[in-house]
N, CA, C, O and the ligand as a Tripos MOL2 file, in Angstrom:
@<TRIPOS>MOLECULE
protein
  261   259    66     0     0
PROTEIN
NO_CHARGES

@<TRIPOS>ATOM
      1 N          36.4070   34.2920  -68.3630 N.3       1 MET1
      2 CA         36.7570   33.0300  -67.6130 C.3       1 MET1
      3 C          36.8990   31.9170  -68.6570 C.2       1 MET1
      4 O          36.0320   31.6790  -69.4970 O.2       1 MET1
      5 N          38.1100   31.2230  -68.5360 N.am      2 LYS2
      6 CA         38.3500   30.0800  -69.3770 C.3       2 LYS2
      7 C          38.2740   28.8160  -68.5610 C.2       2 LYS2
      8 O          38.4940   28.8290  -67.3500 O.2       2 LYS2
      9 N          37.9640   27.7310  -69.2250 N.am      3 LYS3
     10 CA         37.9200   26.4740  -68.4920 C.3       3 LYS3
     11 C          38.6390   25.3280  -69.2780 C.2       3 LYS3
     12 O          38.4360   25.1640  -70.4810 O.2       3 LYS3
     13 N          39.4570   24.5700  -68.5750 N.am      4 ILE4
     14 CA         40.0950   23.3950  -69.1170 C.3       4 ILE4
     15 C          39.8420   22.2340  -68.1770 C.2       4 ILE4
     16 O          39.4360   22.4090  -67.0280 O.2       4 ILE4
     17 N          40.1000   21.0200  -68.7070 N.am      5 VAL5
     18 CA         39.9440   19.8280  -67.8140 C.3       5 VAL5
     19 C          41.3790   19.2320  -67.7710 C.2       5 VAL5
     20 O          41.9550   18.8750  -68.7980 O.2       5 VAL5
     21 N          41.9200   19.1430  -66.5510 N.am      6 VAL6
     22 CA         43.2390   18.5780  -66.2810 C.3       6 VAL6
     23 C          43.1670   17.2010  -65.8080 C.2       6 VAL6
     24 O          42.4160   16.9240  -64.8730 O.2       6 VAL6
     25 N          43.9230   16.2670  -66.4060 N.am      7 LYS7
     26 CA         43.8420   14.8600  -66.0120 C.3       7 LYS7
     27 C          45.0940   14.5140  -65.1160 C.2       7 LYS7
     28 O          46.1990   15.0090  -65.3360 O.2       7 LYS7
     29 N          44.8610   13.7030  -64.1760 N.am      8 GLY8
     30 CA         45.9790   13.2150  -63.3920 C.3       8 GLY8
     31 C          46.0980   13.7640  -61.9610 C.2       8 GLY8
     32 O          46.9110   13.3060  -61.1590 O.2       8 GLY8
     33 N          45.2530   14.7650  -61.6800 N.am      9 MET9
     34 CA         45.3020   15.3900  -60.3380 C.3       9 MET9
     35 C          44.5730   14.4710  -59.3680 C.2       9 MET9
     36 O          43.4410   14.0680  -59.6370 O.2       9 MET9
     37 N          45.2350   14.1120  -58.1810 N.am     10 THR10
     38 CA         44.6130   13.1940  -57.2910 C.3      10 THR10
     39 C          44.5550   13.7820  -55.8450 C.2      10 THR10
     40 O          43.8960   13.1890  -54.9910 O.2      10 THR10
     41 N          45.2020   14.8910  -55.5600 N.am     11 CYS11
     42 CA         45.0900   15.3540  -54.2340 C.3      11 CYS11
     43 C          45.3630   16.9030  -54.1940 C.2      11 CYS11
     44 O          45.5980   17.5230  -55.2310 O.2      11 CYS11
     45 N          45.3260   17.4730  -53.0180 N.am     12 GLY12
     46 CA         45.5550   18.9570  -52.8240 C.3      12 GLY12
     47 C          46.8560   19.3840  -53.4150 C.2      12 GLY12
     48 O          46.9690   20.4810  -53.9630 O.2      12 GLY12
     49 N          47.8650   18.5120  -53.3110 N.am     13 HIS13
     50 CA         49.1970   18.9180  -53.7850 C.3      13 HIS13
     51 C          49.1550   19.1150  -55.3230 C.2      13 HIS13
     52 O          49.7180   20.0620  -55.8710 O.2      13 HIS13
     53 N          48.4610   18.1730  -55.9780 N.am     14 CYS14
     54 CA         48.3670   18.2690  -57.4820 C.3      14 CYS14
     55 C          47.5710   19.5410  -57.8330 C.2      14 CYS14
     56 O          47.9780   20.2760  -58.7330 O.2      14 CYS14
     57 N          46.4980   19.8050  -57.1780 N.am     15 ALA15
     58 CA         45.7020   20.9790  -57.4090 C.3      15 ALA15
     59 C          46.5320   22.2760  -57.1870 C.2      15 ALA15
     60 O          46.3880   23.2510  -57.9240 O.2      15 ALA15
     61 N          47.4120   22.2550  -56.1390 N.am     16 GLY16
     62 CA         48.3100   23.3590  -55.8660 C.3      16 GLY16
     63 C          49.3380   23.5530  -56.9580 C.2      16 GLY16
     64 O          49.6460   24.6770  -57.3560 O.2      16 GLY16
     65 N          49.8620   22.4380  -57.4350 N.am     17 ALA17
     66 CA         50.9070   22.4640  -58.4880 C.3      17 ALA17
     67 C          50.3740   23.0000  -59.7240 C.2      17 ALA17
     68 O          51.0440   23.7780  -60.4020 O.2      17 ALA17
     69 N          49.1740   22.6230  -60.0700 N.am     18 VAL18
     70 CA         48.5440   23.1050  -61.3030 C.3      18 VAL18
     71 C          48.2060   24.6270  -61.2220 C.2      18 VAL18
     72 O          48.4040   25.4000  -62.1590 O.2      18 VAL18
     73 N          47.6970   24.9730  -60.0620 N.am     19 THR19
     74 CA         47.3260   26.3460  -59.7510 C.3      19 THR19
     75 C          48.5790   27.2310  -59.9280 C.2      19 THR19
     76 O          48.5750   28.2310  -60.6460 O.2      19 THR19
     77 N          49.6700   26.7960  -59.2210 N.am     20 LYS20
     78 CA         50.9130   27.5560  -59.2900 C.3      20 LYS20
     79 C          51.4580   27.7170  -60.7170 C.2      20 LYS20
     80 O          51.9330   28.7850  -61.1030 O.2      20 LYS20
     81 N          51.3770   26.6470  -61.4690 N.am     21 THR21
     82 CA         51.8810   26.5480  -62.8830 C.3      21 THR21
     83 C          51.1180   27.6250  -63.6050 C.2      21 THR21
     84 O          51.7410   28.4420  -64.2820 O.2      21 THR21
     85 N          49.8020   27.6780  -63.5040 N.am     22 LEU22
     86 CA         49.0250   28.6650  -64.2540 C.3      22 LEU22
     87 C          49.2160   30.0320  -63.7840 C.2      22 LEU22
     88 O          49.3590   30.9540  -64.5870 O.2      22 LEU22
     89 N          49.2270   30.2180  -62.4410 N.am     23 GLU23
     90 CA         49.3220   31.5610  -61.9180 C.3      23 GLU23
     91 C          50.7730   32.2340  -62.1620 C.2      23 GLU23
     92 O          50.9040   33.4490  -62.0190 O.2      23 GLU23
     93 N          51.7710   31.4720  -62.5040 N.am     24 THR24
     94 CA         53.0150   32.0110  -62.7580 C.3      24 THR24
     95 C          53.1120   32.3310  -64.2810 C.2      24 THR24
     96 O          54.1630   32.7760  -64.7420 O.2      24 THR24
     97 N          52.0730   32.1170  -65.0250 N.am     25 THR25
     98 CA         52.0040   32.4750  -66.4470 C.3      25 THR25
     99 C          51.4790   33.9550  -66.5190 C.2      25 THR25
    100 O          50.4630   34.3350  -65.9370 O.2      25 THR25
    101 N          52.2450   34.7080  -67.2590 N.am     26 GLU26
    102 CA         51.8670   36.1650  -67.4560 C.3      26 GLU26
    103 C          50.4550   36.3160  -67.9070 C.2      26 GLU26
    104 O          50.0750   35.7310  -68.9210 O.2      26 GLU26
    105 N          49.6780   37.0560  -67.2200 N.am     27 GLY27
    106 CA         48.2560   37.3730  -67.6690 C.3      27 GLY27
    107 C          47.2290   36.5200  -67.0690 C.2      27 GLY27
    108 O          46.0460   36.8500  -67.1480 O.2      27 GLY27
    109 N          47.6070   35.4030  -66.4510 N.am     28 ILE28
    110 CA         46.6330   34.4940  -65.8780 C.3      28 ILE28
    111 C          46.4730   34.6500  -64.3310 C.2      28 ILE28
    112 O          47.4230   34.7440  -63.5540 O.2      28 ILE28
    113 N          45.1770   34.6640  -63.9870 N.am     29 LYS29
    114 CA         44.9930   34.8360  -62.5000 C.3      29 LYS29
    115 C          43.6070   34.2190  -62.1550 C.2      29 LYS29
    116 O          42.8310   33.7900  -63.0090 O.2      29 LYS29
    117 N          43.3850   34.2190  -60.8630 N.am     30 ASN30
    118 CA         42.0730   33.6590  -60.3080 C.3      30 ASN30
    119 C          41.9560   32.1590  -60.6990 C.2      30 ASN30
    120 O          40.8740   31.7230  -61.0910 O.2      30 ASN30
    121 N          42.9940   31.4060  -60.6050 N.am     31 VAL31
    122 CA         42.9100   29.9730  -60.9900 C.3      31 VAL31
    123 C          42.1200   29.2520  -59.8890 C.2      31 VAL31
    124 O          42.3640   29.4150  -58.6930 O.2      31 VAL31
    125 N          41.1400   28.4290  -60.3730 N.am     32 LYS32
    126 CA         40.4150   27.5970  -59.3870 C.3      32 LYS32
    127 C          40.2970   26.1960  -59.9700 C.2      32 LYS32
    128 O          39.9560   25.9630  -61.1300 O.2      32 LYS32
    129 N          40.6240   25.2550  -59.0200 N.am     33 VAL33
    130 CA         40.7000   23.8120  -59.3980 C.3      33 VAL33
    131 C          39.6470   23.0450  -58.6890 C.2      33 VAL33
    132 O          39.5130   23.0890  -57.4660 O.2      33 VAL33
    133 N          38.8780   22.3180  -59.5090 N.am     34 ASN34
    134 CA         37.9120   21.3840  -58.8790 C.3      34 ASN34
    135 C          38.4930   20.0080  -59.0110 C.2      34 ASN34
    136 O          38.4560   19.3820  -60.0710 O.2      34 ASN34
    137 N          39.0450   19.5420  -57.8780 N.am     35 LEU35
    138 CA         39.7150   18.2810  -57.8560 C.3      35 LEU35
    139 C          38.8850   17.0990  -58.2420 C.2      35 LEU35
    140 O          39.4060   16.1600  -58.8440 O.2      35 LEU35
    141 N          37.6510   17.1020  -57.9330 N.am     36 ALA36
    142 CA         36.7340   15.9820  -58.1960 C.3      36 ALA36
    143 C          36.5450   15.8060  -59.7240 C.2      36 ALA36
    144 O          36.5570   14.6880  -60.2390 O.2      36 ALA36
    145 N          36.3780   16.8930  -60.3970 N.am     37 THR37
    146 CA         36.0640   16.8570  -61.8190 C.3      37 THR37
    147 C          37.3240   17.0920  -62.7120 C.2      37 THR37
    148 O          37.3040   16.7470  -63.8940 O.2      37 THR37
    149 N          38.4040   17.6700  -62.1550 N.am     38 GLY38
    150 CA         39.5460   18.1130  -62.9090 C.3      38 GLY38
    151 C          39.3570   19.3640  -63.6470 C.2      38 GLY38
    152 O          40.2620   19.7760  -64.3730 O.2      38 GLY38
    153 N          38.2050   20.0280  -63.5120 N.am     39 GLU39
    154 CA         37.9590   21.2980  -64.1330 C.3      39 GLU39
    155 C          38.8110   22.3990  -63.5070 C.2      39 GLU39
    156 O          38.8380   22.5420  -62.2840 O.2      39 GLU39
    157 N          39.4970   23.1660  -64.3250 N.am     40 VAL40
    158 CA         40.2890   24.2490  -63.9130 C.3      40 VAL40
    159 C          39.8120   25.5190  -64.5800 C.2      40 VAL40
    160 O          39.7780   25.5700  -65.8090 O.2      40 VAL40
    161 N          39.4470   26.5330  -63.8450 N.am     41 THR41
    162 CA         39.0190   27.7580  -64.4610 C.3      41 THR41
    163 C          39.9640   28.8830  -64.1170 C.2      41 THR41
    164 O          40.5640   28.8860  -63.0430 O.2      41 THR41
    165 N          40.1020   29.8290  -65.0070 N.am     42 TYR42
    166 CA         40.9950   30.9220  -64.8020 C.3      42 TYR42
    167 C          40.6400   32.1540  -65.6200 C.2      42 TYR42
    168 O          39.9180   32.0490  -66.6120 O.2      42 TYR42
    169 N          41.1270   33.3010  -65.2260 N.am     43 GLU43
    170 CA         41.0200   34.5060  -66.0560 C.3      43 GLU43
    171 C          42.3120   34.6920  -66.7710 C.2      43 GLU43
    172 O          43.4070   34.5290  -66.2320 O.2      43 GLU43
    173 N          42.1230   35.0610  -68.0780 N.am     44 ASP44
    174 CA         43.2390   35.2880  -68.9430 C.3      44 ASP44
    175 C          43.1330   36.5690  -69.6040 C.2      44 ASP44
    176 O          42.3960   36.7160  -70.5790 O.2      44 ASP44
    177 N          43.8920   37.5810  -69.0800 N.am     45 ALA45
    178 CA         43.8070   38.9630  -69.5270 C.3      45 ALA45
    179 C          44.4910   39.1720  -70.9110 C.2      45 ALA45
    180 O          44.2070   40.1430  -71.6120 O.2      45 ALA45
    181 N          45.3560   38.2760  -71.2630 N.am     46 VAL46
    182 CA         46.1770   38.5640  -72.4750 C.3      46 VAL46
    183 C          45.9800   37.5460  -73.5980 C.2      46 VAL46
    184 O          46.5850   37.6280  -74.6670 O.2      46 VAL46
    185 N          45.1120   36.5910  -73.3050 N.am     47 GLY47
    186 CA         44.9120   35.5160  -74.4490 C.3      47 GLY47
    187 C          46.0910   34.6500  -74.5790 C.2      47 GLY47
    188 O          46.6230   34.5490  -75.6840 O.2      47 GLY47
    189 N          46.5520   34.0160  -73.5670 N.am     48 VAL48
    190 CA         47.6390   33.0270  -73.6340 C.3      48 VAL48
    191 C          47.2770   31.8620  -74.5720 C.2      48 VAL48
    192 O          46.1570   31.3570  -74.5010 O.2      48 VAL48
    193 N          48.1400   31.4530  -75.3930 N.am     49 ASP49
    194 CA         47.8320   30.4420  -76.3660 C.3      49 ASP49
    195 C          47.5740   29.1090  -75.5820 C.2      49 ASP49
    196 O          48.2260   28.7990  -74.5850 O.2      49 ASP49
    197 N          46.6050   28.3740  -76.0960 N.am     50 ALA50
    198 CA         46.1580   27.1310  -75.3810 C.3      50 ALA50
    199 C          47.3210   26.0300  -75.3790 C.2      50 ALA50
    200 O          47.4140   25.1890  -74.4850 O.2      50 ALA50
    201 N          48.1400   26.1090  -76.3930 N.am     51 GLY51
    202 CA         49.2530   25.1920  -76.5030 C.3      51 GLY51
    203 C          50.2740   25.4350  -75.4270 C.2      51 GLY51
    204 O          50.8990   24.5030  -74.9210 O.2      51 GLY51
    205 N          50.4400   26.6930  -75.0810 N.am     52 VAL52
    206 CA         51.4070   27.1190  -74.0990 C.3      52 VAL52
    207 C          50.9070   26.6070  -72.7200 C.2      52 VAL52
    208 O          51.6790   26.0580  -71.9340 O.2      52 VAL52
    209 N          49.6420   26.7950  -72.4630 N.am     53 ILE53
    210 CA         49.0340   26.2740  -71.2120 C.3      53 ILE53
    211 C          49.2120   24.7790  -71.0940 C.2      53 ILE53
    212 O          49.5980   24.2750  -70.0400 O.2      53 ILE53
    213 N          48.9260   24.0460  -72.2020 N.am     54 LYS54
    214 CA         48.9890   22.6350  -72.2110 C.3      54 LYS54
    215 C          50.4430   22.1920  -71.9990 C.2      54 LYS54
    216 O          50.6580   21.2020  -71.3010 O.2      54 LYS54
    217 N          51.4500   22.8700  -72.5620 N.am     55 ASP55
    218 CA         52.8030   22.4990  -72.3600 C.3      55 ASP55
    219 C          53.2470   22.6230  -70.9070 C.2      55 ASP55
    220 O          53.9500   21.7680  -70.3700 O.2      55 ASP55
    221 N          52.8010   23.7450  -70.2800 N.am     56 LYS56
    222 CA         53.1940   23.9840  -68.9270 C.3      56 LYS56
    223 C          52.5770   23.0180  -67.9950 C.2      56 LYS56
    224 O          53.2380   22.5810  -67.0530 O.2      56 LYS56
    225 N          51.3610   22.6580  -68.1930 N.am     57 ILE57
    226 CA         50.6990   21.6740  -67.4280 C.3      57 ILE57
    227 C          51.2900   20.2760  -67.5820 C.2      57 ILE57
    228 O          51.3560   19.5200  -66.6130 O.2      57 ILE57
    229 N          51.7200   19.9300  -68.7910 N.am     58 LYS58
    230 CA         52.4200   18.6620  -69.0620 C.3      58 LYS58
    231 C          53.8100   18.6540  -68.3300 C.2      58 LYS58
    232 O          54.2010   17.6450  -67.7430 O.2      58 LYS58
    233 N          54.5010   19.7460  -68.3820 N.am     59 LYS59
    234 CA         55.7140   19.8340  -67.6490 C.3      59 LYS59
    235 C          55.6110   19.6900  -66.2410 C.2      59 LYS59
    236 O          56.5330   19.2220  -65.5720 O.2      59 LYS59
    237 N          54.4860   20.0880  -65.7380 N.am     60 ALA60
    238 CA         54.2470   19.9940  -64.2380 C.3      60 ALA60
    239 C          53.8210   18.5120  -63.8720 C.2      60 ALA60
    240 O          53.6960   18.1570  -62.7000 O.2      60 ALA60
    241 N          53.6160   17.7030  -64.9080 N.am     61 GLY61
    242 CA         53.3220   16.3170  -64.6940 C.3      61 GLY61
    243 C          51.9060   15.8670  -64.8390 C.2      61 GLY61
    244 O          51.5500   14.7600  -64.4360 O.2      61 GLY61
    245 N          51.0470   16.7650  -65.4460 N.am     62 TYR62
    246 CA         49.6920   16.4200  -65.6610 C.3      62 TYR62
    247 C          49.3000   16.5010  -67.0950 C.2      62 TYR62
    248 O          50.1740   16.7870  -67.9130 O.2      62 TYR62
    249 N          48.0750   16.2790  -67.4890 N.am     63 ASP63
    250 CA         47.6480   16.3300  -68.8510 C.3      63 ASP63
    251 C          46.4080   17.1310  -69.0190 C.2      63 ASP63
    252 O          45.6150   17.2650  -68.0880 O.2      63 ASP63
    253 N          46.2280   17.6590  -70.1740 N.am     64 VAL64
    254 CA         45.0280   18.4750  -70.4540 C.3      64 VAL64
    255 C          44.0890   17.5930  -71.3490 C.2      64 VAL64
    256 O          44.5160   17.0970  -72.3920 O.2      64 VAL64
    257 N          42.8370   17.4150  -70.9320 N.am     65 ALA65
    258 CA         41.8960   16.6270  -71.7320 C.3      65 ALA65
    259 C          41.6270   17.2180  -73.0690 C.2      65 ALA65
    260 O          40.8540   16.6580  -73.8470 O.2      65 ALA65
    261 CU         48.5200   14.9040  -55.7530 Cu       66 CU66
@<TRIPOS>BOND
     1     1     2 1
     2     2     3 1
     3     3     4 2
     4     3     5 am
     5     5     6 1
     6     6     7 1
     7     7     8 2
     8     7     9 am
     9     9    10 1
    10    10    11 1
    11    11    12 2
    12    11    13 am
    13    13    14 1
    14    14    15 1
    15    15    16 2
    16    15    17 am
    17    17    18 1
    18    18    19 1
    19    19    20 2
    20    19    21 am
    21    21    22 1
    22    22    23 1
    23    23    24 2
    24    23    25 am
    25    25    26 1
    26    26    27 1
    27    27    28 2
    28    27    29 am
    29    29    30 1
    30    30    31 1
    31    31    32 2
    32    31    33 am
    33    33    34 1
    34    34    35 1
    35    35    36 2
    36    35    37 am
    37    37    38 1
    38    38    39 1
    39    39    40 2
    40    39    41 am
    41    41    42 1
    42    42    43 1
    43    43    44 2
    44    43    45 am
    45    45    46 1
    46    46    47 1
    47    47    48 2
    48    47    49 am
    49    49    50 1
    50    50    51 1
    51    51    52 2
    52    51    53 am
    53    53    54 1
    54    54    55 1
    55    55    56 2
    56    55    57 am
    57    57    58 1
    58    58    59 1
    59    59    60 2
    60    59    61 am
    61    61    62 1
    62    62    63 1
    63    63    64 2
    64    63    65 am
    65    65    66 1
    66    66    67 1
    67    67    68 2
    68    67    69 am
    69    69    70 1
    70    70    71 1
    71    71    72 2
    72    71    73 am
    73    73    74 1
    74    74    75 1
    75    75    76 2
    76    75    77 am
    77    77    78 1
    78    78    79 1
    79    79    80 2
    80    79    81 am
    81    81    82 1
    82    82    83 1
    83    83    84 2
    84    83    85 am
    85    85    86 1
    86    86    87 1
    87    87    88 2
    88    87    89 am
    89    89    90 1
    90    90    91 1
    91    91    92 2
    92    91    93 am
    93    93    94 1
    94    94    95 1
    95    95    96 2
    96    95    97 am
    97    97    98 1
    98    98    99 1
    99    99   100 2
   100    99   101 am
   101   101   102 1
   102   102   103 1
   103   103   104 2
   104   103   105 am
   105   105   106 1
   106   106   107 1
   107   107   108 2
   108   107   109 am
   109   109   110 1
   110   110   111 1
   111   111   112 2
   112   111   113 am
   113   113   114 1
   114   114   115 1
   115   115   116 2
   116   115   117 am
   117   117   118 1
   118   118   119 1
   119   119   120 2
   120   119   121 am
   121   121   122 1
   122   122   123 1
   123   123   124 2
   124   123   125 am
   125   125   126 1
   126   126   127 1
   127   127   128 2
   128   127   129 am
   129   129   130 1
   130   130   131 1
   131   131   132 2
   132   131   133 am
   133   133   134 1
   134   134   135 1
   135   135   136 2
   136   135   137 am
   137   137   138 1
   138   138   139 1
   139   139   140 2
   140   139   141 am
   141   141   142 1
   142   142   143 1
   143   143   144 2
   144   143   145 am
   145   145   146 1
   146   146   147 1
   147   147   148 2
   148   147   149 am
   149   149   150 1
   150   150   151 1
   151   151   152 2
   152   151   153 am
   153   153   154 1
   154   154   155 1
   155   155   156 2
   156   155   157 am
   157   157   158 1
   158   158   159 1
   159   159   160 2
   160   159   161 am
   161   161   162 1
   162   162   163 1
   163   163   164 2
   164   163   165 am
   165   165   166 1
   166   166   167 1
   167   167   168 2
   168   167   169 am
   169   169   170 1
   170   170   171 1
   171   171   172 2
   172   171   173 am
   173   173   174 1
   174   174   175 1
   175   175   176 2
   176   175   177 am
   177   177   178 1
   178   178   179 1
   179   179   180 2
   180   179   181 am
   181   181   182 1
   182   182   183 1
   183   183   184 2
   184   183   185 am
   185   185   186 1
   186   186   187 1
   187   187   188 2
   188   187   189 am
   189   189   190 1
   190   190   191 1
   191   191   192 2
   192   191   193 am
   193   193   194 1
   194   194   195 1
   195   195   196 2
   196   195   197 am
   197   197   198 1
   198   198   199 1
   199   199   200 2
   200   199   201 am
   201   201   202 1
   202   202   203 1
   203   203   204 2
   204   203   205 am
   205   205   206 1
   206   206   207 1
   207   207   208 2
   208   207   209 am
   209   209   210 1
   210   210   211 1
   211   211   212 2
   212   211   213 am
   213   213   214 1
   214   214   215 1
   215   215   216 2
   216   215   217 am
   217   217   218 1
   218   218   219 1
   219   219   220 2
   220   219   221 am
   221   221   222 1
   222   222   223 1
   223   223   224 2
   224   223   225 am
   225   225   226 1
   226   226   227 1
   227   227   228 2
   228   227   229 am
   229   229   230 1
   230   230   231 1
   231   231   232 2
   232   231   233 am
   233   233   234 1
   234   234   235 1
   235   235   236 2
   236   235   237 am
   237   237   238 1
   238   238   239 1
   239   239   240 2
   240   239   241 am
   241   241   242 1
   242   242   243 1
   243   243   244 2
   244   243   245 am
   245   245   246 1
   246   246   247 1
   247   247   248 2
   248   247   249 am
   249   249   250 1
   250   250   251 1
   251   251   252 2
   252   251   253 am
   253   253   254 1
   254   254   255 1
   255   255   256 2
   256   255   257 am
   257   257   258 1
   258   258   259 1
   259   259   260 2
@<TRIPOS>SUBSTRUCTURE
     1 MET1         2 RESIDUE 1 A MET
     2 LYS2         6 RESIDUE 1 A LYS
     3 LYS3        10 RESIDUE 1 A LYS
     4 ILE4        14 RESIDUE 1 A ILE
     5 VAL5        18 RESIDUE 1 A VAL
     6 VAL6        22 RESIDUE 1 A VAL
     7 LYS7        26 RESIDUE 1 A LYS
     8 GLY8        30 RESIDUE 1 A GLY
     9 MET9        34 RESIDUE 1 A MET
    10 THR10       38 RESIDUE 1 A THR
    11 CYS11       42 RESIDUE 1 A CYS
    12 GLY12       46 RESIDUE 1 A GLY
    13 HIS13       50 RESIDUE 1 A HIS
    14 CYS14       54 RESIDUE 1 A CYS
    15 ALA15       58 RESIDUE 1 A ALA
    16 GLY16       62 RESIDUE 1 A GLY
    17 ALA17       66 RESIDUE 1 A ALA
    18 VAL18       70 RESIDUE 1 A VAL
    19 THR19       74 RESIDUE 1 A THR
    20 LYS20       78 RESIDUE 1 A LYS
    21 THR21       82 RESIDUE 1 A THR
    22 LEU22       86 RESIDUE 1 A LEU
    23 GLU23       90 RESIDUE 1 A GLU
    24 THR24       94 RESIDUE 1 A THR
    25 THR25       98 RESIDUE 1 A THR
    26 GLU26      102 RESIDUE 1 A GLU
    27 GLY27      106 RESIDUE 1 A GLY
    28 ILE28      110 RESIDUE 1 A ILE
    29 LYS29      114 RESIDUE 1 A LYS
    30 ASN30      118 RESIDUE 1 A ASN
    31 VAL31      122 RESIDUE 1 A VAL
    32 LYS32      126 RESIDUE 1 A LYS
    33 VAL33      130 RESIDUE 1 A VAL
    34 ASN34      134 RESIDUE 1 A ASN
    35 LEU35      138 RESIDUE 1 A LEU
    36 ALA36      142 RESIDUE 1 A ALA
    37 THR37      146 RESIDUE 1 A THR
    38 GLY38      150 RESIDUE 1 A GLY
    39 GLU39      154 RESIDUE 1 A GLU
    40 VAL40      158 RESIDUE 1 A VAL
    41 THR41      162 RESIDUE 1 A THR
    42 TYR42      166 RESIDUE 1 A TYR
    43 GLU43      170 RESIDUE 1 A GLU
    44 ASP44      174 RESIDUE 1 A ASP
    45 ALA45      178 RESIDUE 1 A ALA
    46 VAL46      182 RESIDUE 1 A VAL
    47 GLY47      186 RESIDUE 1 A GLY
    48 VAL48      190 RESIDUE 1 A VAL
    49 ASP49      194 RESIDUE 1 A ASP
    50 ALA50      198 RESIDUE 1 A ALA
    51 GLY51      202 RESIDUE 1 A GLY
    52 VAL52      206 RESIDUE 1 A VAL
    53 ILE53      210 RESIDUE 1 A ILE
    54 LYS54      214 RESIDUE 1 A LYS
    55 ASP55      218 RESIDUE 1 A ASP
    56 LYS56      222 RESIDUE 1 A LYS
    57 ILE57      226 RESIDUE 1 A ILE
    58 LYS58      230 RESIDUE 1 A LYS
    59 LYS59      234 RESIDUE 1 A LYS
    60 ALA60      238 RESIDUE 1 A ALA
    61 GLY61      242 RESIDUE 1 A GLY
    62 TYR62      246 RESIDUE 1 A TYR
    63 ASP63      250 RESIDUE 1 A ASP
    64 VAL64      254 RESIDUE 1 A VAL
    65 ALA65      258 RESIDUE 1 A ALA
    66 CU66       261 GROUP 0 **** ****
């Protein structure tokens, strides 16, 4: 289980967008977003590079702490 903190999420739509962004990444599943804290946890079966994750989240309109 990996954990990141995503900044800029304000509602369920944001949480859904971040979840979708991560879940469409090969090897990543079980994405869970805590909207109150910005904490996002996920399982990563293939060791996706942290920079790749960050880029995807930025493209979706959010930022990684
Ligand atoms: Cu939102």
